[in-house]
SELUM-6176 format. One record per atom (N, C-alpha, C): residue number from 0; residue in one letter; x, y, z. Coordinates in nm, 3 decimals. Layout:
# residues N
@resi:NUM&resn:A&px:X&py:Y&pz:Z
...
END
This chain:
# residues 122
@resi:0&resn:M&px:0.086&py:-0.116&pz:0.000
@resi:0&resn:M&px:0.000&py:0.000&pz:0.000
@resi:0&resn:M&px:0.091&py:0.122&pz:0.000
@resi:1&resn:E&px:0.059&py:0.215&pz:-0.088
@resi:1&resn:E&px:0.142&py:0.335&pz:-0.099
@resi:1&resn:E&px:0.054&py:0.459&pz:-0.097
@resi:2&resn:N&px:0.073&py:0.541&pz:0.005
@resi:2&resn:N&px:-0.001&py:0.667&pz:0.019
@resi:2&resn:N&px:-0.152&py:0.648&pz:0.006
@resi:3&resn:G&px:-0.203&py:0.543&pz:0.067
@resi:3&resn:G&px:-0.346&py:0.511&pz:0.058
@resi:3&resn:G&px:-0.430&py:0.596&pz:0.150
@resi:4&resn:T&px:-0.538&py:0.648&pz:0.095
@resi:4&resn:T&px:-0.637&py:0.721&pz:0.172
@resi:4&resn:T&px:-0.771&py:0.653&pz:0.147
@resi:5&resn:F&px:-0.841&py:0.616&pz:0.257
@resi:5&resn:F&px:-0.960&py:0.533&pz:0.246
@resi:5&resn:F&px:-1.076&py:0.590&pz:0.328
@resi:6&resn:A&px:-1.198&py:0.565&pz:0.279
@resi:6&resn:A&px:-1.320&py:0.601&pz:0.351
@resi:6&resn:A&px:-1.417&py:0.485&pz:0.341
@resi:7&resn:W&px:-1.511&py:0.477&pz:0.434
@resi:7&resn:W&px:-1.608&py:0.368&pz:0.433
@resi:7&resn:W&px:-1.716&py:0.389&pz:0.328
@resi:8&resn:G&px:-1.747&py:0.512&pz:0.293
@resi:8&resn:G&px:-1.849&py:0.540&pz:0.192
@resi:8&resn:G&px:-1.806&py:0.652&pz:0.100
@resi:9&resn:D&px:-1.879&py:0.666&pz:-0.011
@resi:9&resn:D&px:-1.844&py:0.769&pz:-0.109
@resi:9&resn:D&px:-1.849&py:0.910&pz:-0.049
@resi:10&resn:D&px:-1.946&py:0.935&pz:0.037
@resi:10&resn:D&px:-1.964&py:1.069&pz:0.093
@resi:10&resn:D&px:-1.908&py:1.082&pz:0.234
@resi:11&resn:E&px:-1.828&py:0.986&pz:0.275
@resi:11&resn:E&px:-1.772&py:0.985&pz:0.410
@resi:11&resn:E&px:-1.635&py:1.051&pz:0.412
@resi:12&resn:D&px:-1.598&py:1.103&pz:0.528
@resi:12&resn:D&px:-1.463&py:1.156&pz:0.547
@resi:12&resn:D&px:-1.365&py:1.039&pz:0.552
@resi:13&resn:P&px:-1.241&py:1.060&pz:0.507
@resi:13&resn:P&px:-1.141&py:0.953&pz:0.515
@resi:13&resn:P&px:-1.115&py:0.911&pz:0.659
@resi:14&resn:V&px:-1.100&py:0.780&pz:0.679
@resi:14&resn:V&px:-1.065&py:0.729&pz:0.811
@resi:14&resn:V&px:-0.917&py:0.689&pz:0.816
@resi:15&resn:L&px:-0.859&py:0.666&pz:0.702
@resi:15&resn:L&px:-0.714&py:0.641&pz:0.691
@resi:15&resn:L&px:-0.660&py:0.738&pz:0.588
@resi:16&resn:R&px:-0.552&py:0.805&pz:0.623
@resi:16&resn:R&px:-0.494&py:0.905&pz:0.531
@resi:16&resn:R&px:-0.346&py:0.878&pz:0.509
@resi:17&resn:N&px:-0.308&py:0.874&pz:0.382
@resi:17&resn:N&px:-0.167&py:0.868&pz:0.344
@resi:17&resn:N&px:-0.092&py:0.753&pz:0.412
@resi:18&resn:I&px:-0.152&py:0.634&pz:0.409
@resi:18&resn:I&px:-0.094&py:0.515&pz:0.472
@resi:18&resn:I&px:-0.007&py:0.441&pz:0.372
@resi:19&resn:S&px:0.115&py:0.409&pz:0.413
@resi:19&resn:S&px:0.205&py:0.327&pz:0.332
@resi:19&resn:S&px:0.252&py:0.208&pz:0.413
@resi:20&resn:V&px:0.237&py:0.090&pz:0.354
@resi:20&resn:V&px:0.278&py:-0.035&pz:0.419
@resi:20&resn:V&px:0.342&py:-0.123&pz:0.314
@resi:21&resn:N&px:0.457&py:-0.180&pz:0.347
@resi:21&resn:N&px:0.525&py:-0.274&pz:0.259
@resi:21&resn:N&px:0.544&py:-0.405&pz:0.335
@resi:22&resn:V&px:0.497&py:-0.513&pz:0.278
@resi:22&resn:V&px:0.511&py:-0.645&pz:0.339
@resi:22&resn:V&px:0.594&py:-0.730&pz:0.244
@resi:23&resn:N&px:0.705&py:-0.780&pz:0.293
@resi:23&resn:N&px:0.792&py:-0.862&pz:0.210
@resi:23&resn:N&px:0.731&py:-0.999&pz:0.182
@resi:24&resn:K&px:0.760&py:-1.052&pz:0.066
@resi:24&resn:K&px:0.711&py:-1.183&pz:0.025
@resi:24&resn:K&px:0.746&py:-1.288&pz:0.131
@resi:25&resn:G&px:0.647&py:-1.370&pz:0.165
@resi:25&resn:G&px:0.668&py:-1.477&pz:0.262
@resi:25&resn:G&px:0.656&py:-1.434&pz:0.406
@resi:26&resn:S&px:0.626&py:-1.308&pz:0.429
@resi:26&resn:S&px:0.615&py:-1.257&pz:0.566
@resi:26&resn:S&px:0.480&py:-1.293&pz:0.628
@resi:27&resn:L&px:0.480&py:-1.308&pz:0.757
@resi:27&resn:L&px:0.359&py:-1.324&pz:0.834
@resi:27&resn:L&px:0.340&py:-1.196&pz:0.914
@resi:28&resn:V&px:0.227&py:-1.131&pz:0.896
@resi:28&resn:V&px:0.202&py:-1.003&pz:0.960
@resi:28&resn:V&px:0.076&py:-1.011&pz:1.044
@resi:29&resn:A&px:0.081&py:-0.962&pz:1.164
@resi:29&resn:A&px:-0.037&py:-0.951&pz:1.250
@resi:29&resn:A&px:-0.065&py:-0.804&pz:1.274
@resi:30&resn:I&px:-0.190&py:-0.765&pz:1.258
@resi:30&resn:I&px:-0.232&py:-0.628&pz:1.286
@resi:30&resn:I&px:-0.295&py:-0.627&pz:1.425
@resi:31&resn:V&px:-0.231&py:-0.561&pz:1.520
@resi:31&resn:V&px:-0.281&py:-0.558&pz:1.657
@resi:31&resn:V&px:-0.291&py:-0.414&pz:1.704
@resi:32&resn:G&px:-0.376&py:-0.390&pz:1.801
@resi:32&resn:G&px:-0.390&py:-0.257&pz:1.856
@resi:32&resn:G&px:-0.512&py:-0.248&pz:1.944
@resi:33&resn:T&px:-0.530&py:-0.133&pz:2.004
@resi:33&resn:T&px:-0.644&py:-0.113&pz:2.093
@resi:33&resn:T&px:-0.773&py:-0.100&pz:2.013
@resi:34&resn:V&px:-0.885&py:-0.112&pz:2.082
@resi:34&resn:V&px:-1.015&py:-0.096&pz:2.019
@resi:34&resn:V&px:-1.024&py:0.043&pz:1.958
@resi:35&resn:G&px:-1.068&py:0.050&pz:1.833
@resi:35&resn:G&px:-1.087&py:0.177&pz:1.767
@resi:35&resn:G&px:-0.961&py:0.238&pz:1.707
@resi:36&resn:S&px:-0.852&py:0.162&pz:1.705
@resi:36&resn:S&px:-0.726&py:0.218&pz:1.655
@resi:36&resn:S&px:-0.712&py:0.209&pz:1.503
@resi:37&resn:G&px:-0.803&py:0.138&pz:1.436
@resi:37&resn:G&px:-0.800&py:0.134&pz:1.290
@resi:37&resn:G&px:-0.755&py:0.001&pz:1.230
@resi:38&resn:K&px:-0.748&py:-0.105&pz:1.311
@resi:38&resn:K&px:-0.704&py:-0.236&pz:1.262
@resi:38&resn:K&px:-0.796&py:-0.285&pz:1.150
@resi:39&resn:T&px:-0.925&py:-0.283&pz:1.175
@resi:39&resn:T&px:-1.022&py:-0.332&pz:1.075
@resi:39&resn:T&px:-1.018&py:-0.244&pz:0.951
@resi:40&resn:S&px:-1.007&py:-0.116&pz:0.968
@resi:40&resn:S&px:-0.999&py:-0.025&pz:0.853
@resi:40&resn:S&px:-0.876&py:-0.053&pz:0.769
@resi:41&resn:L&px:-0.762&py:-0.073&pz:0.833
@resi:41&resn:L&px:-0.638&py:-0.100&pz:0.760
@resi:41&resn:L&px:-0.650&py:-0.228&pz:0.678
@resi:42&resn:V&px:-0.698&py:-0.334&pz:0.741
@resi:42&resn:V&px:-0.714&py:-0.462&pz:0.672
@resi:42&resn:V&px:-0.818&py:-0.449&pz:0.561
@resi:43&resn:S&px:-0.926&py:-0.379&pz:0.588
@resi:43&resn:S&px:-1.029&py:-0.359&pz:0.486
@resi:43&resn:S&px:-0.976&py:-0.283&pz:0.366
@resi:44&resn:G&px:-0.885&py:-0.190&pz:0.389
@resi:44&resn:G&px:-0.821&py:-0.120&pz:0.279
@resi:44&resn:G&px:-0.740&py:-0.214&pz:0.192
@resi:45&resn:F&px:-0.665&py:-0.302&pz:0.255
@resi:45&resn:F&px:-0.588&py:-0.403&pz:0.181
@resi:45&resn:F&px:-0.678&py:-0.496&pz:0.101
@resi:46&resn:L&px:-0.790&py:-0.534&pz:0.161
@resi:46&resn:L&px:-0.880&py:-0.632&pz:0.098
@resi:46&resn:L&px:-0.973&py:-0.571&pz:-0.005
@resi:47&resn:G&px:-0.971&py:-0.439&pz:-0.020
@resi:47&resn:G&px:-1.058&py:-0.374&pz:-0.118
@resi:47&resn:G&px:-1.201&py:-0.356&pz:-0.069
@resi:48&resn:E&px:-1.221&py:-0.361&pz:0.061
@resi:48&resn:E&px:-1.355&py:-0.348&pz:0.117
@resi:48&resn:E&px:-1.389&py:-0.206&pz:0.160
@resi:49&resn:M&px:-1.297&py:-0.114&pz:0.138
@resi:49&resn:M&px:-1.321&py:0.028&pz:0.165
@resi:49&resn:M&px:-1.304&py:0.104&pz:0.035
@resi:50&resn:N&px:-1.359&py:0.224&pz:0.029
@resi:50&resn:N&px:-1.338&py:0.309&pz:-0.088
@resi:50&resn:N&px:-1.198&py:0.368&pz:-0.081
@resi:51&resn:K&px:-1.119&py:0.342&pz:-0.186
@resi:51&resn:K&px:-0.985&py:0.400&pz:-0.194
@resi:51&resn:K&px:-0.998&py:0.535&pz:-0.262
@resi:52&resn:L&px:-0.967&py:0.640&pz:-0.189
@resi:52&resn:L&px:-0.978&py:0.775&pz:-0.242
@resi:52&resn:L&px:-0.853&py:0.816&pz:-0.319
@resi:53&resn:S&px:-0.738&py:0.764&pz:-0.276
@resi:53&resn:S&px:-0.613&py:0.792&pz:-0.346
@resi:53&resn:S&px:-0.510&py:0.689&pz:-0.305
@resi:54&resn:G&px:-0.400&py:0.684&pz:-0.380
@resi:54&resn:G&px:-0.292&py:0.592&pz:-0.348
@resi:54&resn:G&px:-0.303&py:0.462&pz:-0.427
@resi:55&resn:R&px:-0.214&py:0.368&pz:-0.391
@resi:55&resn:R&px:-0.208&py:0.239&pz:-0.461
@resi:55&resn:R&px:-0.213&py:0.125&pz:-0.360
@resi:56&resn:V&px:-0.281&py:0.019&pz:-0.399
@resi:56&resn:V&px:-0.278&py:-0.106&pz:-0.324
@resi:56&resn:V&px:-0.240&py:-0.214&pz:-0.424
@resi:57&resn:N&px:-0.129&py:-0.280&pz:-0.396
@resi:57&resn:N&px:-0.080&py:-0.384&pz:-0.486
@resi:57&resn:N&px:-0.057&py:-0.510&pz:-0.405
@resi:58&resn:T&px:-0.138&py:-0.610&pz:-0.428
@resi:58&resn:T&px:-0.119&py:-0.737&pz:-0.358
@resi:58&resn:T&px:-0.078&py:-0.842&pz:-0.460
@resi:59&resn:K&px:0.031&py:-0.906&pz:-0.433
@resi:59&resn:K&px:0.078&py:-1.016&pz:-0.516
@resi:59&resn:K&px:0.059&py:-1.143&pz:-0.435
@resi:60&resn:G&px:-0.008&py:-1.240&pz:-0.490
@resi:60&resn:G&px:-0.033&py:-1.362&pz:-0.416
@resi:60&resn:G&px:-0.164&py:-1.354&pz:-0.341
@resi:61&resn:S&px:-0.168&py:-1.412&pz:-0.224
@resi:61&resn:S&px:-0.294&py:-1.417&pz:-0.151
@resi:61&resn:S&px:-0.277&py:-1.356&pz:-0.012
@resi:62&resn:I&px:-0.391&py:-1.318&pz:0.044
@resi:62&resn:I&px:-0.396&py:-1.264&pz:0.179
@resi:62&resn:I&px:-0.491&py:-1.352&pz:0.259
@resi:63&resn:A&px:-0.448&py:-1.394&pz:0.375
@resi:63&resn:A&px:-0.537&py:-1.468&pz:0.465
@resi:63&resn:A&px:-0.584&py:-1.371&pz:0.572
@resi:64&resn:Y&px:-0.712&py:-1.373&pz:0.599
@resi:64&resn:Y&px:-0.771&py:-1.280&pz:0.696
@resi:64&resn:Y&px:-0.841&py:-1.360&pz:0.804
@resi:65&resn:V&px:-0.805&py:-1.336&pz:0.927
@resi:65&resn:V&px:-0.869&py:-1.402&pz:1.041
@resi:65&resn:V&px:-0.941&py:-1.293&pz:1.120
@resi:66&resn:P&px:-1.074&py:-1.287&pz:1.107
@resi:66&resn:P&px:-1.148&py:-1.180&pz:1.175
@resi:66&resn:P&px:-1.155&py:-1.202&pz:1.325
@resi:67&resn:Q&px:-1.194&py:-1.096&pz:1.395
@resi:67&resn:Q&px:-1.206&py:-1.105&pz:1.540
@resi:67&resn:Q&px:-1.320&py:-1.197&pz:1.580
@resi:68&resn:Q&px:-1.424&py:-1.205&pz:1.499
@resi:68&resn:Q&px:-1.537&py:-1.292&pz:1.528
@resi:68&resn:Q&px:-1.547&py:-1.397&pz:1.418
@resi:69&resn:A&px:-1.569&py:-1.522&pz:1.459
@resi:69&resn:A&px:-1.584&py:-1.630&pz:1.362
@resi:69&resn:A&px:-1.712&py:-1.610&pz:1.282
@resi:70&resn:W&px:-1.708&py:-1.650&pz:1.156
@resi:70&resn:W&px:-1.825&py:-1.641&pz:1.071
@resi:70&resn:W&px:-1.853&py:-1.780&pz:1.017
@resi:71&resn:I&px:-1.973&py:-1.830&pz:1.045
@resi:71&resn:I&px:-2.011&py:-1.963&pz:1.001
@resi:71&resn:I&px:-2.132&py:-1.951&pz:0.911
@resi:72&resn:Q&px:-2.125&py:-2.019&pz:0.796
@resi:72&resn:Q&px:-2.239&py:-2.022&pz:0.704
@resi:72&resn:Q&px:-2.350&py:-2.109&pz:0.761
@resi:73&resn:Q&px:-2.472&py:-2.076&pz:0.729
@resi:73&resn:Q&px:-2.586&py:-2.159&pz:0.764
@resi:73&resn:Q&px:-2.589&py:-2.273&pz:0.661
@resi:74&resn:S&px:-2.515&py:-2.379&pz:0.689
@resi:74&resn:S&px:-2.498&py:-2.489&pz:0.594
@resi:74&resn:S&px:-2.441&py:-2.610&pz:0.668
@resi:75&resn:T&px:-2.393&py:-2.707&pz:0.591
@resi:75&resn:T&px:-2.332&py:-2.823&pz:0.654
@resi:75&resn:T&px:-2.191&py:-2.791&pz:0.702
@resi:76&resn:L&px:-2.143&py:-2.872&pz:0.792
@resi:76&resn:L&px:-2.006&py:-2.857&pz:0.840
@resi:76&resn:L&px:-1.909&py:-2.869&pz:0.722
@resi:77&resn:K&px:-1.935&py:-2.966&pz:0.635
@resi:77&resn:K&px:-1.849&py:-2.986&pz:0.517
@resi:77&resn:K&px:-1.847&py:-2.862&pz:0.427
@resi:78&resn:D&px:-1.965&py:-2.804&pz:0.404
@resi:78&resn:D&px:-1.972&py:-2.682&pz:0.322
@resi:78&resn:D&px:-1.895&py:-2.566&pz:0.385
@resi:79&resn:N&px:-1.897&py:-2.558&pz:0.518
@resi:79&resn:N&px:-1.822&py:-2.454&pz:0.586
@resi:79&resn:N&px:-1.672&py:-2.475&pz:0.573
@resi:80&resn:I&px:-1.629&py:-2.599&pz:0.563
@resi:80&resn:I&px:-1.486&py:-2.627&pz:0.547
@resi:80&resn:I&px:-1.442&py:-2.605&pz:0.403
@resi:81&resn:T&px:-1.521&py:-2.651&pz:0.307
@resi:81&resn:T&px:-1.483&py:-2.637&pz:0.166
@resi:81&resn:T&px:-1.512&py:-2.497&pz:0.113
@resi:82&resn:F&px:-1.604&py:-2.429&pz:0.174
@resi:82&resn:F&px:-1.635&py:-2.288&pz:0.146
@resi:82&resn:F&px:-1.652&py:-2.259&pz:-0.002
@resi:83&resn:G&px:-1.734&py:-2.341&pz:-0.070
@resi:83&resn:G&px:-1.767&py:-2.316&pz:-0.209
@resi:83&resn:G&px:-1.668&py:-2.365&pz:-0.311
@resi:84&resn:K&px:-1.559&py:-2.424&pz:-0.267
@resi:84&resn:K&px:-1.460&py:-2.475&pz:-0.362
@resi:84&resn:K&px:-1.491&py:-2.620&pz:-0.396
@resi:85&resn:N&px:-1.443&py:-2.666&pz:-0.510
@resi:85&resn:N&px:-1.460&py:-2.807&pz:-0.547
@resi:85&resn:N&px:-1.390&py:-2.894&pz:-0.444
@resi:86&resn:L&px:-1.452&py:-3.007&pz:-0.413
@resi:86&resn:L&px:-1.399&py:-3.095&pz:-0.310
@resi:86&resn:L&px:-1.274&py:-3.167&pz:-0.358
@resi:87&resn:D&px:-1.166&py:-3.147&pz:-0.285
@resi:87&resn:D&px:-1.042&py:-3.224&pz:-0.301
@resi:87&resn:D&px:-1.038&py:-3.315&pz:-0.179
@resi:88&resn:T&px:-1.077&py:-3.441&pz:-0.198
@resi:88&resn:T&px:-1.094&py:-3.532&pz:-0.085
@resi:88&resn:T&px:-0.968&py:-3.545&pz:-0.001
@resi:89&resn:A&px:-0.853&py:-3.556&pz:-0.066
@resi:89&resn:A&px:-0.728&py:-3.570&pz:0.009
@resi:89&resn:A&px:-0.701&py:-3.447&pz:0.096
@resi:90&resn:L&px:-0.720&py:-3.329&pz:0.038
@resi:90&resn:L&px:-0.702&py:-3.205&pz:0.115
@resi:90&resn:L&px:-0.804&py:-3.195&pz:0.227
@resi:91&resn:Y&px:-0.927&py:-3.227&pz:0.198
@resi:91&resn:Y&px:-1.034&py:-3.223&pz:0.298
@resi:91&resn:Y&px:-0.999&py:-3.314&pz:0.416
@resi:92&resn:D&px:-0.954&py:-3.434&pz:0.387
@resi:92&resn:D&px:-0.916&py:-3.528&pz:0.493
@resi:92&resn:D&px:-0.800&py:-3.474&pz:0.576
@resi:93&resn:R&px:-0.704&py:-3.408&pz:0.511
@resi:93&resn:R&px:-0.591&py:-3.348&pz:0.585
@resi:93&resn:R&px:-0.638&py:-3.235&pz:0.676
@resi:94&resn:V&px:-0.733&py:-3.156&pz:0.629
@resi:94&resn:V&px:-0.788&py:-3.047&pz:0.710
@resi:94&resn:V&px:-0.860&py:-3.103&pz:0.832
@resi:95&resn:I&px:-0.941&py:-3.207&pz:0.812
@resi:95&resn:I&px:-1.012&py:-3.271&pz:0.924
@resi:95&resn:I&px:-0.911&py:-3.319&pz:1.027
@resi:96&resn:E&px:-0.804&py:-3.382&pz:0.980
@resi:96&resn:E&px:-0.700&py:-3.434&pz:1.070
@resi:96&resn:E&px:-0.626&py:-3.319&pz:1.140
@resi:97&resn:A&px:-0.586&py:-3.217&pz:1.065
@resi:97&resn:A&px:-0.509&py:-3.106&pz:1.123
@resi:97&resn:A&px:-0.590&py:-3.029&pz:1.227
@resi:98&resn:C&px:-0.720&py:-3.022&pz:1.207
@resi:98&resn:C&px:-0.807&py:-2.949&pz:1.300
@resi:98&resn:C&px:-0.864&py:-3.038&pz:1.409
@resi:99&resn:A&px:-0.820&py:-3.163&pz:1.412
@resi:99&resn:A&px:-0.864&py:-3.259&pz:1.515
@resi:99&resn:A&px:-1.017&py:-3.270&pz:1.520
@resi:100&resn:L&px:-1.079&py:-3.278&pz:1.403
@resi:100&resn:L&px:-1.225&py:-3.285&pz:1.395
@resi:100&resn:L&px:-1.279&py:-3.426&pz:1.381
@resi:101&resn:K&px:-1.193&py:-3.523&pz:1.359
@resi:101&resn:K&px:-1.240&py:-3.660&pz:1.332
@resi:101&resn:K&px:-1.330&py:-3.713&pz:1.443
@resi:102&resn:S&px:-1.288&py:-3.699&pz:1.568
@resi:102&resn:S&px:-1.370&py:-3.749&pz:1.679
@resi:102&resn:S&px:-1.501&py:-3.672&pz:1.691
@resi:103&resn:D&px:-1.500&py:-3.542&pz:1.659
@resi:103&resn:D&px:-1.624&py:-3.464&pz:1.662
@resi:103&resn:D&px:-1.720&py:-3.512&pz:1.554
@resi:104&resn:L&px:-1.669&py:-3.539&pz:1.435
@resi:104&resn:L&px:-1.755&py:-3.585&pz:1.326
@resi:104&resn:L&px:-1.817&py:-3.720&pz:1.357
@resi:105&resn:E&px:-1.745&py:-3.801&pz:1.432
@resi:105&resn:E&px:-1.795&py:-3.934&pz:1.466
@resi:105&resn:E&px:-1.914&py:-3.927&pz:1.562
@resi:106&resn:I&px:-1.924&py:-3.823&pz:1.643
@resi:106&resn:I&px:-2.035&py:-3.815&pz:1.738
@resi:106&resn:I&px:-2.151&py:-3.730&pz:1.687
@resi:107&resn:L&px:-2.129&py:-3.654&pz:1.581
@resi:107&resn:L&px:-2.239&py:-3.575&pz:1.524
@resi:107&resn:L&px:-2.334&py:-3.668&pz:1.448
@resi:108&resn:P&px:-2.465&py:-3.649&pz:1.463
@resi:108&resn:P&px:-2.561&py:-3.741&pz:1.401
@resi:108&resn:P&px:-2.546&py:-3.750&pz:1.248
@resi:109&resn:G&px:-2.511&py:-3.641&pz:1.183
@resi:109&resn:G&px:-2.496&py:-3.641&pz:1.039
@resi:109&resn:G&px:-2.353&py:-3.634&pz:0.993
@resi:110&resn:G&px:-2.258&py:-3.653&pz:1.085
@resi:110&resn:G&px:-2.117&py:-3.641&pz:1.048
@resi:110&resn:G&px:-2.089&py:-3.504&pz:0.990
@resi:111&resn:D&px:-2.016&py:-3.499&pz:0.880
@resi:111&resn:D&px:-1.984&py:-3.370&pz:0.819
@resi:111&resn:D&px:-2.102&py:-3.311&pz:0.741
@resi:112&resn:Q&px:-2.214&py:-3.384&pz:0.734
@resi:112&resn:Q&px:-2.335&py:-3.331&pz:0.670
@resi:112&resn:Q&px:-2.428&py:-3.266&pz:0.773
@resi:113&resn:T&px:-2.385&py:-3.257&pz:0.898
@resi:113&resn:T&px:-2.463&py:-3.192&pz:1.003
@resi:113&resn:T&px:-2.475&py:-3.042&pz:0.974
@resi:114&resn:E&px:-2.597&py:-2.991&pz:0.981
@resi:114&resn:E&px:-2.621&py:-2.849&pz:0.960
@resi:114&resn:E&px:-2.568&py:-2.770&pz:1.078
@resi:115&resn:I&px:-2.495&py:-2.664&pz:1.051
@resi:115&resn:I&px:-2.443&py:-2.576&pz:1.155
@resi:115&resn:I&px:-2.476&py:-2.432&pz:1.119
@resi:116&resn:G&px:-2.458&py:-2.343&pz:1.213
@resi:116&resn:G&px:-2.483&py:-2.201&pz:1.190
@resi:116&resn:G&px:-2.556&py:-2.142&pz:1.309
@resi:117&resn:E&px:-2.581&py:-2.013&pz:1.303
@resi:117&resn:E&px:-2.641&py:-1.941&pz:1.415
@resi:117&resn:E&px:-2.782&py:-1.988&pz:1.447
@resi:118&resn:K&px:-2.858&py:-2.030&pz:1.345
@resi:118&resn:K&px:-2.999&py:-2.063&pz:1.366
@resi:118&resn:K&px:-3.022&py:-2.212&pz:1.391
@resi:119&resn:V&px:-2.916&py:-2.290&pz:1.400
@resi:119&resn:V&px:-2.928&py:-2.434&pz:1.420
@resi:119&resn:V&px:-2.883&py:-2.468&pz:1.560
@resi:120&resn:R&px:-2.956&py:-2.554&pz:1.625
@resi:120&resn:R&px:-2.913&py:-2.601&pz:1.757
@resi:120&resn:R&px:-2.821&py:-2.718&pz:1.737
@resi:121&resn:N&px:-2.698&py:-2.703&pz:1.785
@resi:121&resn:N&px:-2.598&py:-2.808&pz:1.767
@resi:121&resn:N&px:-2.569&py:-2.877&pz:1.899
END
């Protein structure tokens, strides 16, 4: 990001002004700070979720974003894991293993087809 100025809406005042950030390839970066310090705004600027009023944002590769609050789709556990991508069974099995979900899936009545989300009683 170079000299980025961002606002939440077209008619809003900028909440970030003249921000420059350089992240080297392969780096792991955590954005931390007090409540209201602009963490969400900064990340939203990188992700293209805010209006960029001026400056440049150049992302090469991918960005992983871990929000403060978990977001779960109203769908099956499997759909929440695959998140709309085509199923790669080998990768899916590795994710289940890495997240230690196998024993949980064994006790759920529908296994990975169990409906989860805010409106479902689990």
